[in-house]
N, CA, C and O of each residue as an XYZ file, in Angstrom:
684
protein
N     -14.223     -2.293      7.268
C     -13.142     -1.874      7.405
C     -12.596     -1.354      8.422
O     -13.171     -0.374      8.896
N     -11.536     -1.753      8.972
C     -10.559     -1.444      9.520
C     -10.634      0.164      9.731
O     -10.450      0.865      8.735
N     -10.931      0.864     11.153
C     -11.324      1.776     10.884
C     -10.079      3.105     10.843
O     -10.365      4.297     10.733
N      -8.503      2.475     10.976
C      -7.949      3.240     10.371
C      -7.638      3.466      8.930
O      -7.331      4.546      8.425
N      -7.752      2.333      8.342
C      -7.604      1.605      6.711
C      -8.652      2.971      6.108
O      -8.277      3.794      5.273
N      -9.774      2.949      6.651
C     -10.818      3.660      6.918
C     -10.029      5.144      6.147
O      -9.754      5.531      5.011
N      -9.921      5.537      7.291
C      -9.513      6.907      7.465
C      -8.212      6.924      6.030
O      -8.380      7.629      5.035
N      -7.089      6.091      6.202
C      -6.385      6.259      5.202
C      -7.138      6.535      3.778
O      -6.927      7.592      3.183
N      -7.920      5.661      3.315
C      -8.963      6.073      2.615
C      -9.308      6.921      2.173
O      -9.390      6.950      0.945
N      -9.691      8.061      2.972
C     -10.087      9.335      2.726
C      -9.497     10.090      2.813
O     -10.018     11.180      2.577
N      -7.652     10.076      3.301
C      -7.113     11.099      3.679
C      -6.374     10.463      1.877
O      -5.839     11.438      1.351
N      -6.292      9.581      1.238
C      -5.739      9.468     -0.198
C      -6.454     10.408     -0.945
O      -6.062     11.394     -1.569
N      -7.838      9.823     -0.738
C      -8.885     10.408     -2.182
C      -8.786     12.361     -1.480
O      -8.630     13.273     -2.292
N      -8.867     12.552     -0.471
C      -8.348     14.080      0.200
C      -7.518     14.199     -0.318
O      -8.104     14.030     -1.387
N      -6.056     14.435     -0.756
C      -4.810     13.907     -0.872
C      -4.577     14.391     -2.924
O      -3.669     14.958     -3.532
N      -5.937     13.783     -3.367
C      -5.646     14.161     -4.843
C      -6.838     14.797     -5.140
O      -6.873     14.934     -6.363
N      -7.912     15.289     -4.584
C      -9.050     15.881     -4.835
C      -9.161     16.979     -5.548
O      -8.676     18.068     -5.241
N      -9.825     16.723     -6.555
C      -9.270     18.385     -7.555
C      -8.290     18.966     -8.352
O      -8.186     20.071     -8.885
N      -7.165     17.355     -8.288
C      -5.909     17.674     -9.094
C      -6.697     17.779    -10.573
O      -7.874     17.497    -10.797
N      -5.660     18.283    -11.536
C      -6.363     18.214    -13.034
C      -5.332     16.850    -13.402
O      -4.785     16.305    -12.443
N      -5.185     16.536    -14.217
C      -5.010     15.342    -14.990
C      -3.204     16.190    -15.315
O      -2.290     15.377    -15.177
N      -2.759     17.608    -15.690
C      -1.859     17.670    -15.901
C      -0.931     17.448    -14.270
O       0.192     16.979    -14.086
N      -1.993     18.027    -13.226
C      -1.158     17.693    -11.497
C      -1.001     16.782    -11.226
O      -0.131     16.524    -10.395
N      -1.811     15.776    -11.826
C      -1.577     14.149    -11.627
C      -0.337     13.805    -12.603
O       0.215     12.735    -12.348
N      -0.004     14.285    -13.295
C       0.813     13.595    -14.598
C       2.044     14.167    -14.105
O       2.974     13.361    -14.144
N       2.452     15.752    -13.477
C       3.441     16.025    -13.028
C       4.724     15.143    -12.219
O       4.294     14.398    -11.338
N       5.988     15.134    -12.375
C       7.379     14.539    -11.897
C       8.447     15.612    -11.479
O       8.518     16.833    -11.621
N       8.966     14.992    -11.108
C      10.282     15.717    -11.297
C      11.539     14.353    -11.813
O      11.400     13.133    -11.906
N      12.305     14.939    -11.972
C      13.040     13.708    -13.444
C      13.465     12.727    -12.234
O      13.982     13.071    -11.172
N      13.065     11.206    -12.718
C      13.385     10.091    -12.426
C      12.522     10.035    -10.294
O      13.130      9.823     -9.245
N      11.316     10.268    -10.471
C      10.076     10.540     -9.169
C       9.334     10.659     -9.860
O       9.130     11.396    -10.824
N       8.578      9.458     -9.110
C       6.799      9.381     -9.471
C       5.869     10.764     -9.453
O       5.890     11.816     -8.815
N       5.500     10.507     -9.919
C       4.331     11.370    -10.260
C       2.830     11.069     -9.622
O       2.391      9.920     -9.671
N       2.025     12.184     -8.994
C       1.003     11.284     -8.469
C      -0.399     10.795     -8.532
O      -1.350     10.784     -7.750
N      -0.156     10.356     -9.869
C      -0.854      9.457    -10.613
C       0.079      8.120    -10.397
O      -0.365      7.254     -9.644
N       1.140      7.951    -10.921
C       1.883      6.642    -10.412
C       2.021      6.343     -8.853
O       2.419      5.279     -8.379
N       1.643      7.414     -8.174
C       1.938      7.080     -6.837
C       0.799      6.098     -6.366
O       0.907      5.067     -5.703
N      -0.369      6.725     -6.910
C      -2.091      5.951     -6.266
C      -1.647      4.743     -7.403
O      -1.812      3.705     -6.761
N      -1.294      4.462     -8.410
C      -0.901      3.238     -8.914
C      -0.373      2.436     -8.718
O      -0.721      1.388     -9.262
N       0.645      2.441     -7.929
C       1.502      1.963     -6.821
C       0.501      1.331     -5.576
O       0.146      0.180     -5.322
N       0.274      2.417     -5.043
C      -0.814      1.870     -3.885
C      -2.007      0.325     -4.582
O      -2.034     -0.808     -4.100
N      -2.658      0.727     -5.529
C      -3.372      0.577     -6.214
C      -2.802     -1.249     -5.866
O      -3.293     -2.125     -5.154
N      -1.402     -1.211     -6.877
C      -0.854     -2.862     -6.928
C      -0.284     -3.127     -5.745
O       0.725     -3.832     -5.736
N      -0.612     -2.813     -4.998
C       0.391     -2.905     -3.502
C      -0.956     -3.940     -3.142
O      -0.717     -5.132     -3.337
N      -2.454     -3.583     -2.598
C      -3.851     -3.676     -2.397
C      -3.618     -4.876     -3.461
O      -3.559     -5.932     -2.831
N      -3.439     -5.120     -5.098
C      -4.402     -5.380     -5.280
C      -3.553     -7.569     -5.200
O      -4.083     -8.677     -5.114
N      -2.055     -7.050     -5.298
C      -1.105     -7.679     -4.404
C      -1.228     -8.914     -3.616
O      -1.094    -10.127     -3.778
N      -1.634     -7.831     -2.419
C      -2.011     -8.183     -1.235
C      -3.258     -9.259     -1.401
O      -3.123    -10.376     -0.902
N      -4.191     -8.994     -1.943
C      -5.622     -9.681     -1.977
C      -4.803    -11.245     -2.736
O      -4.957    -12.371     -2.265
N      -3.921    -10.905     -4.023
C      -3.747    -11.865     -4.829
C      -3.325    -13.135     -4.100
O      -3.547    -14.345     -4.138
N      -2.534    -12.159     -3.353
C      -1.243    -13.377     -1.657
C      -2.510    -14.371     -0.446
O      -2.607    -15.556     -0.129
N      -3.134    -13.349     -0.155
C      -4.245    -13.902      0.149
C      -5.734    -14.675     -0.171
O      -6.795    -15.049      0.329
N      -5.096    -14.617     -1.160
C      -6.209    -15.803     -2.211
C      -5.602    -17.063     -2.412
O      -6.036    -18.034     -3.033
N      -4.436    -16.899     -1.744
C      -3.794    -18.381     -2.373
C      -3.225    -18.795     -0.849
O      -2.486    -19.751     -0.611
N      -3.890    -17.587      0.369
C      -3.850    -18.486      1.753
C      -5.209    -19.177      2.004
O      -5.501    -19.960      2.908
N      -6.214    -18.555      0.673
C      -7.615    -18.991      1.258
C      -7.713    -19.836      0.417
O      -8.844    -20.222      0.713
N      -7.288    -20.738     -0.812
C      -7.295    -21.544     -1.912
C      -6.867    -22.929     -0.897
O      -7.481    -23.971     -0.665
N      -5.209    -22.293     -0.311
C      -4.116    -23.489     -0.056
C      -5.215    -23.764      1.584
O      -4.992    -24.862      2.093
N      -5.919    -23.186      2.086
C      -6.498    -23.956      3.110
C      -5.863    -23.440      4.687
O      -6.355    -23.877      5.727
N      -4.615    -22.372      4.678
C      -4.053    -22.877      5.187
C      -3.096    -21.606      4.974
O      -2.973    -21.023      3.897
N      -2.379    -21.236      6.273
C      -1.131    -19.871      6.108
C       0.018    -20.398      5.158
O       0.340    -21.536      4.818
N       0.622    -18.875      4.792
C       1.466    -19.798      3.153
C       3.169    -18.884      4.085
O       4.271    -18.805      3.542
N       2.894    -18.453      5.227
C       4.184    -17.936      5.881
C       5.087    -18.536      6.310
O       5.019    -19.230      7.325
N       6.118    -18.374      5.600
C       7.757    -19.421      5.796
C       7.917    -18.631      7.177
O       7.211    -17.739      7.648
N       9.239    -19.332      7.749
C       9.861    -18.668      8.580
C      10.805    -17.399      8.535
O      11.603    -17.299      7.604
N      10.731    -16.367      9.577
C      11.605    -15.456      9.673
C      13.240    -15.236     10.040
O      14.008    -15.634     10.915
N      13.317    -14.322      8.792
C      14.763    -14.538      8.950
C      15.672    -12.809      9.988
O      15.107    -11.722      9.871
N      16.560    -12.884     10.571
C      16.733    -11.941     11.181
C      16.617    -10.736     10.811
O      16.325     -9.871     11.638
N      16.865    -10.375      9.211
C      16.670     -9.427      8.321
C      15.230     -9.026      8.184
O      15.111     -7.813      8.008
N      14.052     -9.725      8.216
C      12.674     -9.873      8.114
C      12.549     -8.864      9.430
O      12.225     -7.681      9.327
N      12.862     -9.536     10.696
C      12.608     -9.367     11.945
C      12.769     -7.630     12.607
O      12.052     -6.875     13.263
N      13.984     -7.579     12.061
C      14.689     -6.091     11.805
C      13.187     -5.274     11.050
O      12.085     -5.024     11.539
N      13.667     -5.070      9.900
C      12.819     -4.294      9.350
C      11.077     -4.651      9.253
O      10.485     -3.975      8.411
N      10.431     -5.414      9.858
C       9.190     -5.448     10.340
C       8.850     -4.491     11.976
O       8.006     -3.718     12.430
N      10.145     -5.176     12.403
C      10.697     -4.230     13.504
C      10.019     -2.403     13.492
O       9.308     -1.639     14.144
N      10.837     -2.474     12.275
C      10.761     -0.782     11.426
C       9.817     -0.491     11.209
O       9.114      0.143     11.996
N       9.495     -0.824     10.154
C       8.360     -0.864      9.848
C       6.668     -0.869     10.511
O       5.742     -0.097     10.757
N       6.929     -1.882     10.562
C       5.286     -2.567     11.035
C       5.361     -2.076     12.999
O       4.353     -1.749     13.626
N       6.323     -2.128     13.416
C       6.856     -1.711     14.824
C       6.900     -0.282     15.331
O       6.286      0.254     16.254
N       8.193      0.396     14.098
C       8.125      1.999     14.641
C       7.113      2.702     13.625
O       6.588      3.789     13.865
N       6.942      2.113     12.703
C       5.852      3.127     11.736
C       6.892      3.895     10.900
O       6.594      5.012     10.478
N       8.227      3.299     10.611
C       9.069      4.198      9.979
C       8.979      3.294      8.453
O       8.988      2.065      8.385
N       8.884      4.333      7.169
C       9.002      3.689      6.107
C      10.361      4.072      5.717
O      10.605      5.272      5.590
N      11.438      3.045      5.473
C      12.658      3.474      5.187
C      12.772      4.210      3.435
O      12.327      3.783      2.369
N      13.500      5.355      3.740
C      13.376      6.315      2.433
C      14.624      5.667      0.760
O      15.738      5.209      0.506
N      13.992      5.882      0.448
C      14.922      5.174     -1.002
C      14.575      4.164     -1.498
O      14.573      3.945     -2.710
N      14.303      3.560     -0.807
C      13.952      1.447     -1.046
C      13.581      1.703     -2.353
O      13.015      2.725     -2.741
N      13.900      0.780     -3.005
C      12.806      0.559     -5.048
C      11.575     -0.739     -4.571
O      11.574     -1.687     -3.785
N      10.881     -0.308     -5.266
C       9.179     -1.006     -4.958
C       9.208     -2.126     -5.923
O       9.252     -1.985     -7.145
N       9.175     -3.513     -5.131
C       9.307     -4.260     -5.702
C       8.557     -4.487     -7.218
O       7.526     -3.817     -7.277
N       8.826     -5.267     -8.450
C       8.491     -4.879     -9.870
C       7.204     -5.446     -9.869
O       6.734     -5.337    -11.002
N       6.272     -6.115     -8.944
C       4.812     -6.424     -9.247
C       4.076     -4.990     -8.518
O       2.862     -4.785     -8.544
N       4.902     -4.237     -7.992
C       4.453     -2.957     -7.170
C       4.424     -1.707     -8.286
O       3.445     -0.967     -8.385
N       5.632     -1.565     -9.118
C       5.733     -0.933     -9.996
C       4.773      0.120    -11.080
O       4.327     -0.379    -12.113
N       4.526      1.471    -10.782
C       3.641      1.560    -11.985
C       3.870      1.313    -13.378
O       4.887      1.576    -14.019
N       2.728      0.736    -13.803
C       2.728      0.683    -15.786
C       1.750      1.096    -16.477
O       1.269      0.408    -17.377
N       1.310      2.277    -16.162
C       0.432      2.898    -16.656
C      -1.026      2.677    -16.512
O      -1.869      3.020    -17.341
N      -1.197      2.220    -15.663
C      -2.760      2.203    -16.143
C      -3.659      2.946    -15.876
O      -3.530      3.425    -14.749
N      -4.573      3.285    -16.431
C      -5.308      4.880    -16.711
C      -5.536      5.167    -15.238
O      -5.993      4.307    -14.486
N      -5.146      6.630    -14.757
C      -5.110      7.409    -13.759
C      -7.010      7.776    -13.012
O      -7.356      8.164    -11.896
N      -7.796      7.432    -14.219
C      -9.785      7.940    -13.438
C     -10.034      5.988    -13.085
O     -10.739      5.539    -12.182
N      -9.391      5.329    -13.890
C      -9.611      3.755    -13.352
C      -8.897      3.811    -11.637
O      -9.442      3.911    -10.538
N      -7.779      3.721    -11.959
C      -6.583      3.781    -10.524
C      -7.831      4.386     -9.308
O      -8.171      3.627     -8.399
N      -8.080      4.967     -9.354
C      -8.514      6.973     -8.667
C      -9.993      6.339     -8.072
O     -10.196      6.480     -6.866
N     -10.957      5.692     -8.846
C     -11.733      5.416     -8.698
C     -12.224      3.972     -7.795
O     -13.127      3.730     -6.994
N     -11.275      3.311     -8.311
C     -11.033      1.685     -7.567
C     -10.645      1.653     -7.017
O     -10.892      0.631     -6.377
N      -9.376      2.675     -6.286
C      -8.442      3.159     -5.270
C      -9.184      1.986     -3.826
O      -8.907      0.826     -3.522
N     -10.264      3.064     -3.197
C     -11.341      2.937     -2.066
C     -11.499      1.446     -1.512
O     -11.111      0.942     -0.458
N     -12.442      0.740     -2.960
C     -12.346     -0.961     -3.367
C     -11.504     -1.429     -2.617
O     -11.476     -1.629     -1.403
N     -10.614     -1.639     -3.662
C      -9.440     -2.318     -3.427
C      -9.038     -2.031     -1.955
O      -9.247     -3.042     -1.284
N      -8.470     -0.879     -1.121
C      -8.071     -1.145     -0.051
C      -8.932     -1.719      1.150
O      -8.472     -1.874      2.281
N     -10.487     -2.074      0.705
C     -11.807     -2.462      1.185
C     -11.368     -3.755      1.187
O     -11.066     -4.428      2.172
N     -11.340     -4.174     -0.352
C     -11.285     -5.689     -0.242
C     -10.111     -6.448      0.546
O     -10.202     -7.572      1.039
N      -9.009     -5.618      0.564
C      -8.223     -6.026      0.960
C      -7.990     -6.303      2.433
O      -7.151     -7.102      2.850
N      -8.719     -5.651      3.108
C      -9.052     -5.956      4.232
C      -9.983     -6.430      4.650
O     -10.037     -6.547      5.874
N     -11.108     -6.905      3.837
C     -12.146     -8.089      4.004
C     -11.252     -9.683      4.026
O     -11.321    -10.694      4.726
N     -10.398     -9.235      2.827
C      -9.532    -10.757      2.490
C      -8.607    -11.410      3.695
O      -8.294    -12.581      3.910
N      -8.264    -10.068      4.462
C      -6.648    -10.162      5.395
C      -7.819    -11.184      6.483
O      -7.669    -12.318      6.938
N      -9.302     -9.915      6.658
C     -10.020    -10.604      8.076
C     -10.158    -11.839      7.642
O      -9.369    -12.540      8.276
N     -10.936    -12.646      6.658
C     -10.964    -13.912      6.003
C     -10.087    -14.638      7.241
O     -10.436    -14.916      8.389
N      -8.702    -14.848      6.487
C      -7.509    -15.317      6.585
C      -7.450    -14.842      8.369
O      -6.814    -15.644      9.053
N      -7.742    -14.255      8.737
C      -6.989    -13.759     10.627
C      -7.989    -14.772     11.188
O      -8.093    -14.782     12.415
N      -8.735    -15.618     10.489
C      -9.372    -16.700     11.316
C      -8.278    -18.134     11.510
O      -8.300    -19.138     12.222
N      -7.452    -17.640     10.565
C      -6.427    -18.982     11.212
C      -5.539    -18.946     12.247
O      -4.579    -19.638     12.586
N      -6.320    -17.562     12.845
C      -5.368    -17.000     14.361
C      -4.586    -15.699     14.387
O      -3.609    -15.571     13.649
N      -5.052    -14.528     15.373
C      -4.636    -13.182     14.659
C      -3.097    -13.221     15.476
O      -2.505    -12.174     15.740
N      -2.585    -14.488     15.807
C      -1.207    -14.023     16.109
C      -0.145    -14.739     14.713
O       1.045    -14.950     14.480
N      -1.309    -14.886     14.141
C       0.116    -16.616     12.874
C      -0.114    -15.639     12.313
O      -1.093    -14.905     12.181
N       1.444    -15.683     11.784
C       1.707    -15.115     10.403
C       0.846    -15.841      9.416
O       0.382    -16.973      9.551
N       0.719    -15.132      8.537
C      -0.256    -15.717      7.253
C       0.417    -16.351      5.746
O       0.305    -17.364      5.055
N       1.434    -14.620      5.738
C       1.775    -15.026      4.324
C       3.141    -14.054      4.410
O       3.189    -13.208      5.303
N       3.982    -14.160      3.690
C       5.165    -13.409      3.472
C       5.076    -11.932      2.625
O       4.541    -11.663      1.550
N       5.655    -11.299      3.360
C       5.802    -10.085      2.054
C       6.720     -9.868      1.569
O       7.732     -9.887      2.269
N       6.874     -9.466     -0.262
C       8.501     -9.571     -0.251
C       9.794     -9.526      0.280
O      10.778    -10.261      0.188
N       9.350     -7.658      1.314
C      10.542     -7.771      1.803
C      10.604     -7.960      3.712
O      11.405     -8.390      4.543
N       9.239     -7.344      3.699
C       9.273     -8.016      5.432
C       9.519     -9.695      5.610
O      10.496    -10.039      6.275
N       8.872    -10.465      5.175
C       9.131    -11.433      5.040
C       7.401    -11.782      5.988
O       6.428    -11.035      5.884
N       7.427    -12.787      6.655
C       5.967    -13.155      6.903
C       5.579    -12.672      8.441
O       6.270    -12.610      9.458
N       4.105    -12.337      8.175
C       3.213    -11.116      9.001
C       2.171    -11.676      9.702
O       1.917    -12.865      9.510
N       1.489    -10.996     10.521
C       0.210    -11.402     10.855
C      -0.721    -10.585     10.399
O      -0.364     -9.434     10.146
N      -2.268    -11.002     10.159
C      -3.028     -9.772      9.787
C      -2.798     -8.616     10.397
O      -2.975     -7.732      9.560
N      -2.456     -8.104     11.558
C      -2.504     -7.370     11.654
C      -1.496     -6.189     11.706
O      -1.580     -4.976     11.898
N       0.156     -7.678     11.277
C       1.000     -6.535     10.871
C       0.681     -5.876      9.016
O       0.969     -4.804      8.486
N      -0.213     -7.454      8.353
C      -0.226     -6.734      7.524
C      -0.861     -5.412      7.128
O      -0.472     -4.684      6.215
N      -2.189     -5.138      8.174
C      -2.835     -3.877      8.259
C      -1.841     -2.469      8.334
O      -1.855     -1.480      7.600
N      -0.942     -2.799      9.568
C      -0.279     -1.810      9.469
C       0.929     -1.058      8.516
O       1.333      0.087      8.313
N       1.251     -2.487      8.054
C       2.374     -2.622      7.000
C       1.702     -1.122      5.766
O       2.128     -0.033      5.381
N       0.267     -2.107      5.526
C      -0.302     -0.784      4.159
C      -0.742      0.486      4.874
O      -0.907      1.463      4.143
N      -0.979      0.654      6.288
C      -1.674      2.006      7.145
C       0.533      2.719      6.777
O       0.893      3.494      5.890
N       1.289      2.140      7.682
C       2.215      3.226      7.608
C       2.885      3.052      6.137
O       3.870      3.788      6.068
N       2.670      2.303      4.911
C       3.021      2.511      3.622
C       2.384      3.578      3.089
O       2.808      4.570      2.495
N       1.186      3.182      3.426
C      -0.482      4.198      2.797
C       0.208      5.570      3.463
O       0.555      6.287      2.525
N       0.505      6.142      4.649
C       0.774      7.332      5.126
C       1.949      8.137      4.226
O       1.854      9.168      3.560
N       3.243      7.134      4.509
C       4.492      7.633      3.719
C       4.172      8.348      1.755
O       4.828      9.253      1.239
N       2.916      7.509      1.034
C       2.849      7.996     -0.241
C       1.680      9.304      0.171
O       1.412     10.063     -0.760
N       1.265      9.464      0.996
C       0.108     10.554      1.178
C       1.292     12.058      1.266
O       1.132     13.206      0.849
N       1.844     11.752      1.609
C       2.801     12.540      2.439
C       3.443     13.254      1.076
O       3.471     14.453      0.800
N       4.062     11.868      0.148
C       4.327     12.716     -0.923
C       3.380     13.556     -2.309
O       3.670     14.496     -3.049
N       1.741     12.371     -2.139
C       0.773     13.169     -2.407
C       0.732     14.927     -2.275
O       0.640     15.893     -3.034
N       0.829     14.727     -1.197
C       0.262     16.565     -1.083
C       1.533     17.040     -1.151
O       1.489     18.260     -1.309
N       3.001     16.496     -1.088
C       3.830     17.643     -1.691
C       3.391     17.547     -3.124
O       3.060     18.640     -3.584
N       3.313     16.691     -3.827
C       2.876     16.993     -5.425
C       1.755     17.765     -5.454
O       1.781     18.700     -6.254
N       0.725     17.611     -4.756
C      -0.340     18.282     -5.160
C       0.549     19.828     -4.686
O       0.917     20.424     -5.698
N       0.834     20.354     -3.723
C       1.635     22.261     -3.390
C       1.970     22.296     -4.222
O       1.430     23.107     -4.974
N       3.240     21.373     -4.829
C       3.781     21.855     -5.942
C       3.143     21.767     -7.177
O       3.299     22.560     -8.106
N       2.762     21.250     -7.172
C       1.912     21.101     -8.559
C       1.696     22.494     -9.035
O       1.999     23.015    -10.108
N       0.649     23.340     -7.188
C      -0.502     24.138     -7.453
C       0.924     25.634     -7.841
O       0.793     26.601     -8.591
N       1.947     25.301     -7.118
C       2.947     26.227     -6.869
C       2.962     26.174     -8.091
O       2.125     26.916     -8.606
N       3.724     25.457     -8.952
C       4.667     25.372    -10.170
C       3.126     25.976    -11.455
O       3.243     27.009    -12.114
N       1.859     25.077    -11.534
C       0.930     25.770    -12.436
C      -0.095     26.878    -12.203
O      -1.128     27.088    -12.840
N       0.370     27.502    -11.226
C      -0.313     28.709    -10.899
C      -1.408     28.259    -10.198
O      -2.230     29.062     -9.756
């Protein structure tokens, strides 16, 4: 597995390690709890795997042409490493109530499986756009990894904040 994604996996696991069920499910009104943040990440990894499975089945990249908006967003997120706040997750990546222990137990394996399938598709060409992201548009394998790293770090900060907040709230 990509060493930076491996470190992300460890950091995400560490962020929620030892949190009780009550802590994992605590949230501010209208915001996600830690369990939902984990599920969201899990769903993004599963969605990326599904997309790359289609690339493998098609035996060719499925990326379309990038619009100017795609290029700008990709530069901000992947190039600058900045996740713009307040953007709503695509429907397929919104939490839907999967059991938190299942998500917690499978998150690392899902991240590793995602990296493996991205590596497989990288064989089409390292600089080739392989697959469209629903918001950023067409990305290379390297850009997909970087996106998941930036996105994961963004949510790791949320998880750490939730951990700290629930510790203060619940003693």
